[in-house]
DORO-637029 format. One line per 4 residues: number of its first residue (from 1); their letters; for each residue x, y, z of C-alpha. Coordinates in steps of 0.02 Angstrom, whole numbers, plus 50000, padded with zeros to 5 digits. Each point is the difference from the previous one (the first is absolute). Layout:
BEGIN
NUM = a = X Y Z; ...
***
This chain:
BEGIN
1 = mskl = 49998 50005 49997; 50151 50114 50036; 50068 49963 49833; 49826 50036 49923
5 = ilhl = 49984 50162 50087; 50181 50058 49954; 49967 49953 49814; 49828 50089 50008
9 = sllf = 50071 50153 50076; 50137 50014 49860; 49880 49970 49842; 49882 50128 49928
13 = itln = 49863 49956 49849; 49848 50031 49930; 49864 49916 49925; 49918 50088 49848
17 = ifaq = 49821 50070 50034; 49875 49992 49832; 49885 50123 49957; 49822 49961 50043
21 = ekit = 49916 49881 49864; 49840 50054 49922; 49850 49883 49953; 49861 49993 49870
25 = vsgq = 49817 49971 50039; 49881 49944 49856; 49824 49932 49983; 49836 50015 49905
29 = lfdt = 49836 50084 50061; 49830 49910 49948; 49825 50041 50019; 49936 49867 50138
33 = etki = 49827 49968 49917; 50044 50007 49809; 50193 49955 50012; 50037 50132 49882
37 = plsf = 50170 50088 50011; 49993 50171 50083; 50088 50127 49879; 50089 50157 50068
41 = anva = 49954 49959 50175; 50104 50082 50133; 50153 49906 50089; 50067 50108 50156
45 = vhtf = 50130 49947 50109; 50013 50081 50180; 50129 49982 50146; 49912 49888 50139
49 = annv = 50067 50107 50148; 49927 50179 49942; 49897 49960 49845; 50106 50104 49888
53 = lvtg = 49980 49962 49810; 50171 49951 49936; 49947 49943 49815; 49877 49923 49888
57 = aitd = 49930 49943 49828; 49868 49994 49885; 49932 49829 49945; 50028 49969 49809
61 = vdgr = 49850 49947 49876; 50014 49827 50073; 49984 50052 50173; 50179 49968 50044
65 = feiq = 50118 50105 50090; 50194 49993 50041; 50078 50111 50129; 50205 50006 50004
69 = evpl = 50130 50058 50110; 49905 49998 50148; 50118 50014 50162; 49992 49866 50135
73 = gkye = 49874 50019 50135; 49820 49989 50046; 49863 50071 49908; 49804 50009 49970
77 = iyfs = 49958 49979 49810; 49831 50083 49969; 49890 49956 49839; 49866 50119 49932
81 = figy = 49894 50018 49869; 49837 50114 49969; 49847 49898 50042; 50086 49865 50098
85 = tgvq = 50050 49986 50175; 50180 50008 50034; 50105 49868 50084; 50170 49992 50060
89 = rtli = 50149 49877 50022; 50139 50002 50136; 50169 49981 49941; 50153 49963 50102
93 = aggl = 50142 49995 49886; 50181 49960 50080; 50093 49940 49842; 49993 49802 50010
97 = ntif = 49877 49998 49854; 50023 50179 49888; 49854 49972 49893; 49822 49968 50067
101 = dlgk = 49859 49943 49893; 49838 50049 50089; 49905 49894 49877; 49822 50043 49951
105 = iele = 49918 50147 50100; 49823 50027 49997; 49898 50164 50035; 49816 49984 50031
109 = ptae = 49853 50118 49946; 49934 49973 50175; 50048 50089 50163; 50092 49824 50063
113 = tlte = 50176 50003 50018; 50135 49857 49981; 50088 49913 50149; 50189 50078 50018
117 = vevi = 50119 49876 49951; 50198 50022 50041; 50139 49974 49886; 50176 49990 50086
121 = gkea = 50175 49999 49925; 50163 50005 50107; 50167 50035 49944; 50140 50085 50081
125 = ttns = 50063 50177 49943; 50168 49952 50053; 50112 49887 49913; 49996 49861 50118
129 = dlnk = 49815 49910 49980; 49968 49828 50083; 50039 49914 49832; 50115 50109 49903
133 = ksfs = 50124 50132 50031; 50060 50126 49858; 50151 50117 49988; 50017 50142 49889
137 = lddn = 50185 50023 49933; 49980 50188 49987; 50006 49996 50198; 50152 49892 49994
141 = iaqs = 50129 50118 50021; 50137 49916 50089; 50016 49865 49869; 49971 50106 49852
145 = ggsv = 50098 49966 49836; 50017 49815 50052; 49904 49836 49936; 49834 49937 50043
149 = ldam = 50097 49887 50125; 50073 50152 50089; 49836 50080 50012; 49931 49846 50083
153 = ktmp = 50128 49997 50136; 49896 50099 50118; 49828 49921 49968; 49941 49914 50143
157 = gvaf = 50035 49819 50006; 50110 49985 49855; 50180 49949 50002; 50130 49925 49885
161 = dqdg = 50090 49824 50006; 50183 49974 49930; 49934 49950 49829; 49919 50176 49977
165 = kvvl = 49826 49925 50031; 49860 50093 50068; 49953 49937 50194; 49835 50042 50050
169 = rgsd = 49962 49963 50188; 50150 49885 49993; 49953 49905 49849; 50084 50022 49825
173 = kvvv = 49831 49915 49925; 49945 50156 49922; 49911 50038 49830; 50061 50162 49916
177 = lidg = 49868 50069 49871; 50041 50158 49885; 49828 50091 49970; 49906 49861 50083
181 = kqss = 50070 49865 49890; 50136 49866 50015; 50146 50044 49873; 50176 49945 49942
185 = ltgf = 50055 50148 50058; 49993 49953 50188; 49988 49808 49955; 49884 49870 50061
189 = gnqk = 50067 49953 50178; 50153 50101 49974; 50002 50181 50055; 50198 50037 49974
193 = glgn = 49962 50123 49856; 49934 50124 50123; 50162 50065 50040; 50024 50047 49815
197 = ipas = 49819 50098 49982; 50027 50185 50019; 49860 50067 50114; 49997 50170 49909
201 = niek = 49845 49947 49885; 49913 49901 50148; 49847 50084 50068; 49968 49890 50149
205 = ieii = 50037 49831 50080; 49860 49897 50082; 50027 49863 50128; 49849 49873 49997
209 = nnps = 50016 49873 50147; 49837 49923 49986; 49965 49992 49803; 49816 49949 49955
213 = akyd = 49962 49866 49875; 50023 50087 49859; 50178 50002 50003; 50102 49856 49958
217 = angf = 50024 49888 50140; 50193 49999 50012; 50096 50109 50125; 49952 49950 50180
221 = agii = 50084 50144 50067; 49914 50123 49892; 49991 50108 49850; 50103 50146 49974
225 = niiy = 49924 50092 49849; 50113 50142 49903; 49880 50125 49912; 50094 50109 49863
229 = kkek = 49931 50191 49977; 49875 50040 49873; 49910 50170 49981; 49844 50033 49925
233 = qdgl = 49990 50190 49987; 49969 50082 49839; 50135 50047 49882; 50190 49940 50028
237 = ngdv = 50076 49994 50178; 50122 49894 50099; 50163 50035 50071; 50189 49968 49970
241 = glsf = 50137 49954 50121; 50189 49965 50034; 50080 49912 50137; 50182 49995 50030
245 = glga = 50085 49898 50152; 50146 49926 50074; 50003 49830 50083; 50102 49889 50105
249 = lgkr = 50087 50152 50073; 50073 49897 50163; 50066 49825 50020; 49918 49901 50142
253 = ksdt = 50139 49876 49983; 50167 49991 49918; 50020 49917 49841; 50091 49842 49999
257 = ktnl = 50183 50000 49908; 49961 50020 49810; 50045 50132 49871; 49820 50047 49956
261 = gsfs = 49906 50005 50175; 49833 50060 50003; 49922 50150 49912; 49987 50166 50109
265 = snpk = 49924 50178 49961; 49894 49941 49859; 49924 50125 49888; 49814 49990 49944
269 = lvps = 49898 50086 49873; 49821 49971 49985; 49892 50127 49882; 49812 49968 49989
273 = inln = 49853 50064 49908; 49827 49988 50032; 49866 50056 49853; 49819 50015 49992
277 = ykid = 49899 50068 49845; 49803 49998 50001; 49896 50051 49864; 49818 49955 49960
281 = klny = 49986 49812 50037; 50178 49955 49991; 50117 50012 50132; 50192 49969 49979
285 = flqs = 50124 49950 50129; 50189 49973 50020; 50124 49970 50128; 50173 49977 49973
289 = efiv = 50159 49972 50119; 50175 49979 49959; 50133 49930 50120; 50193 50015 49966
293 = qeal = 50113 49963 50159; 50132 49917 50078; 49926 49880 50141; 50047 49878 50139
297 = pnne = 49829 49891 49994; 50094 49864 50102; 50163 50000 50122; 50010 49833 50071
301 = fttr = 50127 49962 50132; 49998 49821 50075; 50087 49911 50121; 49993 49805 50008
305 = dydd = 50048 49916 50155; 50037 49815 49966; 49973 49861 50136; 50173 49925 49931
309 = grni = 50087 50174 50060; 50012 50101 49839; 49936 50180 50005; 49975 50079 49830
313 = isqv = 49965 50176 49964; 49929 50078 49831; 49926 50131 49925; 49884 50014 49844
317 = penr = 49963 50176 49955; 49908 50038 49845; 50059 50157 49927; 49865 50044 49863
321 = kqfr = 50005 50137 49854; 49818 50001 49952; 49888 50073 49859; 49815 49991 50007
325 = siin = 49846 50080 49907; 49813 49980 50043; 49859 50055 49892; 49821 49979 50051
329 = ggid = 49854 50077 49901; 49846 49978 49916; 49819 50069 49950; 49815 50023 50085
333 = yeld = 49874 50000 49866; 49825 50040 50056; 49903 49944 49860; 49842 50073 50081
337 = dsns = 49926 50025 50166; 49982 49806 50031; 50152 49917 49921; 50186 50035 50006
341 = ftfs = 50159 49930 49965; 50173 50002 50057; 50155 49942 49908; 50162 50007 50088
345 = glyd = 50183 49929 49983; 50153 50002 50107; 50171 49969 49934; 50158 49989 50126
349 = rekh = 50179 49947 49963; 50149 49990 50103; 50186 49963 49961; 50126 49979 50139
353 = idts = 50175 49951 50026; 50048 49923 50163; 50184 49976 50047; 50089 49930 50149
357 = qvaf = 50161 49924 50080; 49967 49873 50119; 50133 49922 50121; 49977 49866 50114
361 = insd = 50101 50037 50147; 50050 49887 50144; 49984 50103 50157; 50118 49901 50109
365 = ndvr = 50147 50036 49890; 49938 50151 49884; 50033 49880 49845; 49914 50029 49848
369 = nrfy = 49953 49825 49945; 49899 50019 49849; 49976 50159 49892; 49896 50030 49842
373 = twre = 49924 50135 49913; 49824 50000 49924; 49895 50115 49897; 49820 49988 49969
377 = eevt = 49919 50082 49841; 49808 49997 49998; 49860 50073 49899; 49822 49993 50070
381 = ryln = 49850 50068 49898; 49825 50002 50061; 49840 50024 49874; 49824 50024 50062
385 = asan = 49849 50035 49880; 49833 50002 50037; 49821 50046 49938; 49856 50041 50117
389 = yrhk = 49815 50021 49965; 49871 50082 50113; 49827 50004 49982; 49890 50118 50129
393 = feqa = 49813 49961 50015; 49873 50139 50028; 50006 49951 50186; 50157 50104 50078
397 = ghti = 50153 49877 50052; 49910 49849 49893; 50140 49944 49893; 50078 49852 49901
401 = sani = 50177 50001 49941; 50098 49897 49894; 50186 49993 49992; 50140 49911 49903
405 = qytq = 50188 49999 50057; 50162 49940 49930; 50161 50021 50086; 50175 49939 49968
409 = gled = 50156 50004 50114; 50179 49960 49915; 50150 49960 50104; 50157 49976 49902
413 = etys = 50149 49977 50126; 50170 49953 49977; 50135 49948 50127; 50191 50008 49958
417 = lnds = 50110 49916 50146; 50189 50036 49990; 50078 49899 50132; 50185 50021 50054
421 = savr = 50054 49920 50159; 50090 49845 50077; 49849 49898 49976; 49978 50019 49808
425 = igkd = 50025 50108 49848; 49869 50011 49880; 49849 50094 49936; 49821 49960 49990
429 = rtni = 49856 50069 49925; 49808 49984 50007; 49862 50093 49917; 49807 49976 50060
433 = raie = 49869 50047 49872; 49807 50004 50061; 49850 50071 49918; 49835 50011 50115
437 = ntts = 49852 50011 49881; 49819 50037 50098; 49835 50022 49924; 49845 50036 50102
441 = vstd = 49815 50031 49958; 49899 50057 50144; 49821 50075 50017; 49908 50085 50142
445 = yvrp = 49826 50039 50044; 49949 50140 50134; 49831 50038 50054; 49956 50123 50147
449 = lkng = 49843 49957 50098; 49919 50108 50136; 50093 49923 50128; 50163 49956 49928
453 = rvel = 50064 49923 49833; 50015 49836 49918; 50170 49953 49888; 50018 49855 49889
457 = gakl = 50169 49960 49892; 50088 49870 49911; 50188 49976 49942; 50109 49895 49882
461 = rirr = 50180 50017 50018; 50131 49909 49896; 50192 49998 50048; 50141 49925 49911
465 = lpve = 50192 50025 50041; 50123 49912 49903; 50166 50012 50061; 50161 49957 49905
469 = ytit = 50191 49980 50088; 50148 50004 49903; 50166 49935 50089; 50176 50043 49942
473 = pgnn = 50113 49902 50130; 50181 50032 50021; 50144 49909 50085; 49947 49910 50159
477 = siiy = 49837 50076 49982; 49891 50049 50156; 49850 49985 49906; 49881 49853 50044
481 = pglg = 50006 49876 49859; 49845 49928 49942; 49863 50129 50010; 49942 50004 49830
485 = tfsd = 49965 50136 49882; 49819 50047 50013; 49836 49988 50105; 49830 50046 49963
489 = wgen = 49882 50059 50137; 49810 50038 49973; 49839 50034 50099; 49818 50025 49949
493 = lyag = 49876 50071 50117; 49824 50011 49986; 49899 50100 50136; 49827 50063 50041
497 = yvny = 49934 50107 50143; 49843 50074 50086; 50014 50138 50131; 49851 50081 50101
501 = llen = 50004 50152 50099; 49852 50043 50139; 49994 50163 50077; 49902 50041 50150
505 = ekyd = 50011 50139 50122; 50066 49883 50143; 50103 49882 49902; 50077 49969 49827
509 = ieag = 50025 49820 49916; 50110 49961 49852; 50005 49810 49954; 50077 49919 49853
513 = lrae = 50055 49831 49926; 50125 49980 49861; 50039 49840 49912; 50151 49969 49905
517 = qtdv = 50058 49839 49901; 50182 50006 49976; 50096 49883 49879; 50194 49985 50014
521 = fydl = 50145 49933 49897; 50185 49998 50008; 50097 49917 49862; 50201 49969 50022
525 = dpnn = 50132 49963 49889; 50021 49818 50007; 50182 50014 50009; 49961 50078 50175
529 = nyyp = 50103 49881 50120; 49903 50062 50176; 49823 49984 49965; 49951 49853 49916
533 = nndd = 49832 50039 49941; 49881 50138 49944; 49871 50077 50104; 49825 50043 49982
537 = yeyf = 49830 50014 50098; 49848 50074 50018; 49888 50055 50146; 49828 50087 50018
541 = elfp = 49981 50110 50160; 49862 50125 50073; 50055 50148 50084; 49868 50089 50107
545 = sirf = 50018 50175 50075; 49889 50079 50130; 50003 50161 50087; 49881 50060 50144
549 = tykl = 50012 50168 50058; 49894 50084 50156; 49974 50170 50010; 50036 50068 50181
553 = kgnn = 49941 50178 50046; 50079 50139 49895; 50150 49984 49879; 50033 49817 50091
557 = klsl = 49987 49847 49925; 50053 49808 50018; 50032 49870 49868; 50029 49822 49988
561 = fynr = 50088 49908 49846; 50020 49835 49931; 50102 49952 49843; 50057 49840 49913
565 = rvdr = 50146 50032 49880; 50131 49917 49908; 50179 50020 49948; 50067 49923 49859
569 = pgep = 50207 49981 49959; 50030 50094 49850; 50149 49970 49884; 50134 50066 50097
573 = elri = 49963 49891 50156; 49989 49851 49868; 50153 50041 49895; 50101 49846 49996
577 = fpky = 50160 50103 49936; 50112 50070 50130; 50051 50183 50019; 50203 50007 50001
581 = ddpe = 50009 50189 50083; 50085 49893 50147; 50048 49828 49949; 50032 49942 50172
585 = llkv = 49827 50072 50049; 49894 49940 49861; 49800 50066 49981; 49895 49862 49918
589 = gnpy = 49827 49959 49977; 49888 49855 50017; 49889 49926 49851; 49905 49895 50127
593 = lrpq = 49937 50143 50108; 49817 50000 50042; 49878 50141 50044; 49981 50058 50184
597 = ftda = 49819 50042 50069; 49961 50120 50132; 49846 50029 50108; 50006 50173 50062
601 = fela = 49894 50083 50139; 50012 50178 50057; 49909 50111 50140; 50011 50191 49955
605 = hkys = 49944 50160 50075; 49977 50177 49940; 49976 50157 50110; 50019 50171 49907
609 = wgtg = 49980 50183 50056; 50018 50166 49921; 50172 50010 49999; 50058 49816 50006
613 = sifs = 49972 49816 50014; 50057 49840 50070; 49996 49832 49935; 50039 49832 50070
617 = alyh = 49982 49824 49931; 50033 49828 50075; 50048 49861 49861; 50034 49823 50006
621 = rlik = 50054 49885 49846; 49988 49817 49977; 50126 49946 49872; 50017 49830 49916
625 = dqym = 50133 49927 49897; 50109 50171 50003; 50167 50009 49901; 50161 50089 50025
629 = rifs = 50180 49983 49963; 50101 49868 50083; 50185 50018 50046; 50094 49840 49970
633 = idns = 50173 49940 49976; 50062 49909 49848; 50165 49924 50045; 50025 49908 49846
637 = npey = 50142 50093 49928; 50160 49961 50095; 50073 50178 49974; 49864 50102 50068
641 = divn = 49830 50000 50085; 49847 50068 49910; 49853 50065 50099; 49839 49981 49918
645 = riyq = 49844 50107 50019; 49853 49888 49942; 49816 50041 49993; 49908 49865 50089
649 = ntgs = 49813 49971 50073; 50034 49984 50185; 49846 49954 50090; 49882 50120 50098
653 = atnt = 50013 50161 50089; 49913 50150 50085; 50008 50187 49992; 49913 50092 50139
657 = gvel = 50023 50185 50017; 49921 50172 50052; 49991 50161 49897; 49981 50170 50074
661 = lfsq = 49996 50175 49897; 49987 50162 50080; 49989 50174 49902; 49970 50175 50087
665 = ditn = 49994 50170 49938; 50101 50091 50143; 49971 50165 49919; 49964 50066 49832
669 = tfki = 50189 49996 49955; 50045 49831 50093; 49933 49835 49974; 50066 49841 50086
673 = aasi = 49951 49815 49984; 50069 49831 50049; 49996 49824 49955; 50041 49837 50088
677 = ngym = 49987 49829 49949; 50048 49859 50115; 49975 49805 49942; 50047 49838 50062
681 = ntin = 50070 49874 49862; 49996 49813 50040; 50080 49882 49903; 49961 49822 50035
685 = tfqg = 50130 49842 49996; 50018 49942 49818; 50101 49860 49912; 50019 49982 49824
689 = nllf = 50120 49940 49864; 50112 50122 49887; 50017 49925 49807; 50131 50113 49940
693 = pfer = 50152 49974 49982; 49963 49831 50079; 49874 49934 50114; 50025 50047 50191
697 = pfyi = 49882 50035 50142; 49973 50167 50072; 49922 50053 50178; 49911 50152 50061
701 = dest = 49986 50012 50182; 49845 50088 50088; 50036 50187 50020; 49881 50130 50076
705 = deaw = 50053 50173 50002; 49922 50184 50031; 50055 50135 49878; 49925 50166 49971
709 = daki = 50022 50165 49888; 49970 50173 50050; 49985 50150 49887; 49974 50177 50049
713 = tsef = 49981 50166 49893; 50000 50184 50026; 49951 50121 49872; 50030 50185 50020
717 = klpg = 49934 50153 49897; 50129 50135 50011; 50006 50178 49954; 50028 50039 49799
721 = elaa = 49905 49866 49934; 50121 49883 50070; 49959 49808 50068; 50100 49889 50103
725 = qitg = 49992 49810 50035; 50092 49893 50120; 49957 49803 49991; 50080 49876 50109
729 = vyys = 49980 49801 49977; 50051 49862 50115; 49987 49824 49975; 50038 49878 50157
733 = dkni = 50082 49829 49992; 49907 49864 49923; 50008 49814 49977; 50038 49916 49822
737 = pqge = 50018 49822 49950; 50166 49940 50084; 50039 50160 50088; 49968 50178 50039
741 = qlar = 49993 50172 49916; 50063 50136 50105; 49916 50168 50033; 50033 50152 49873
745 = ssvd = 49946 50175 49990; 49996 50162 49893; 49967 50182 50020; 49951 50099 49841
749 = lglk = 49991 50199 49972; 49908 50091 49867; 49972 50192 49955; 49869 50056 49862
753 = ktlw = 49995 50170 49936; 49850 50063 49900; 50025 50134 49862; 49900 50090 49873
757 = knkg = 49818 49985 50092; 50028 49804 50015; 50052 49994 49829; 50169 49939 50038
761 = emtl = 50093 49905 50138; 50170 49970 50072; 50037 49850 50116; 50158 49950 50095
765 = aatd = 49986 49827 50064; 50128 49898 50109; 49969 49810 50042; 50073 49895 50130
769 = ifnt = 50108 50146 50082; 50087 49886 50118; 50043 49863 49857; 49911 49869 50126
773 = fgir = 49871 49916 49892; 50106 49857 49928; 49942 49824 50039; 50094 49886 50116
777 = qeve = 49967 49820 50021; 50067 49852 50102; 49962 49823 49941; 50038 49827 50075
781 = gegf = 49997 49847 49865; 50057 49822 50002; 50203 50017 50019; 50004 50186 50009
785 = taqy = 49963 50158 50059; 49984 50168 49895; 49983 50183 50035; 49920 50099 49842
789 = enfy = 50021 50187 49981; 49926 50079 49849; 50056 50191 50012; 49929 50044 49850
793 = etqi = 49964 50189 49935; 49880 50073 50121; 50079 50170 50039; 49956 50118 49864
797 = irag = 49984 50181 49981; 49883 50057 49857; 49953 50190 49942; 49847 50014 49866
801 = fkyr = 49895 50128 49911; 49822 49984 49933; 49898 50125 49889; 49815 49979 49984
805 = f = 49906 50063 49852
***
């Protein structure tokens, strides 16, 4: 507790507050006796408290009305027409359902009145609702000019593992969406690409911890939705920006004895442009970012202590020179008031060259046993193309839409290894070329009701991922022989869902059911010596989701959630070809992995007041057949030991935690907020067999560990159109398979100056000021212990400029 208080007192951070959402109210007026629509009748919206007119409308020739842009609140709606007795409805709109269809409203020519009906909705005006939290990147000053991964650093419950994956509430099983859809840019089950997406053209990021049945069932930890900017003002508008930075300003640990060492003071240049042009029925949009930089995405120090007394130290720095371009654009076409189309595409290409010199040093006598130089040249390319059709019925919010999407992800990676040591003199070269093709077709139907809405949908997704592997071995090659030269993986998914929302004054219920049939195959080269058979399987699963919300007095509500979800291993977890950036610490997949299933429960509470709010959640997850990397020695080479890191299913586990979010406007110029996520991971005892590179058992002892992360932000408005932000993050020690990950922290600072009546802004941001955010792990394997430290580039200073027009 003293450590917690100490870190909370040092860290300051803010949760972004969104502007209050608006609602739409619609309906249709009839004569109660003749059933004839009442044209040109009056509809008036008054405040409930003091009966002041807010807005209104006149019904059309069919008796229909639609009132938009009504602020959240409680209202009396009056319906009147000459010769008829007026009626009224009570509307309580908090935002949970932003479109209200009051249905058929009948006016009588007599003096009788209708019974009062109440329509209720509730949604938080802050960005931390019970089922979704949203964060505007315009207010992310301390991480300005960085990537999406940098922007997510201060979001509650979000962390990152040693592979660059997003960890949400203690789990890396997270789905990342781009504008609500999965894409090749972030991959399916692989979030490493987030570190290369500039945040400059991103409008907001949503965290959905308890998604409804309309979302795909994968990702038990939740969904992160990245939403690009898209204006719809008439004419030409947008912004241009430029960011310059320097990274890896200081070294956390001295480099080992090589000529190259690790890059430092790495320059970065990121120009960006966001354009939108609307004329008549057409809306054109375009966003583009470019990255030119030197970087240090990994800087891995490893100390291995073997049971036979040997102690080996090594360092693998990825000294990177990188160029990346991202272009995202499309057209919105409003055919008429009821039908619209959107055609969009994304092109992303990156080329980087990584170089490193790696020495394996005996720490007992400081003798360099092995030394090699490696060079990685990699080209990645991502393509997304989609067409969406949307039909709006006369009833507001009543829609049907269809979407077809094609995505392609290319990875072309070449490793060149030049070994010059007492053990061997030789050169090796490997090339992996993988192209992931995904086609999906989906349709969704939404119909608002008097007390909620109903949603229906279906989806077909076809994925194919062939991999070609080319080996050019040298003398005494360190590359495993007999891997084969290709693999082919594929997945077909057929899904349908129904989701129903019922709203009441005292409670809300949302219940849904998603059904998914999944067919999977993995074909291996017959020349592969390690896995004797191809793999194929299929499974049909039902994924229910339930949410019950009870509304207490005032802005005070309590929700109970249940979700069943699945995490399917992707190609990176299945790939049979090892990664040779460190030939003595090889990372390799497992083609026989199976999905893991999770049952998740959550109890959440939210209380808000005029200047702040507090949110709390208690969650529990039951995980079956979880998969993770296992450390194991391959001692088949008499010259040196190879430690394999292989994906395996490892039995059952649980994840239990509590999350707290607090925000408060102290004054008009000072905001402060904090979040803390404490959780307990329990990994149960498990025994299994590794097949690569030879069959041998592995063991996992039962372990239970408590961990927590805390994030605090403060934001100041200073004289002269100047704003400042200080953010702080602390991750405690936590257990991992076969060991422990040690605590780490970061303090970031940002300044923003507004110019030319909000048309321009200048930013200065410094992340990880004290250079304490590197990852450190302690691992105990069969026959060895290891200390793994990845002091990658976390300390960066950026200056940026943006101009809006």
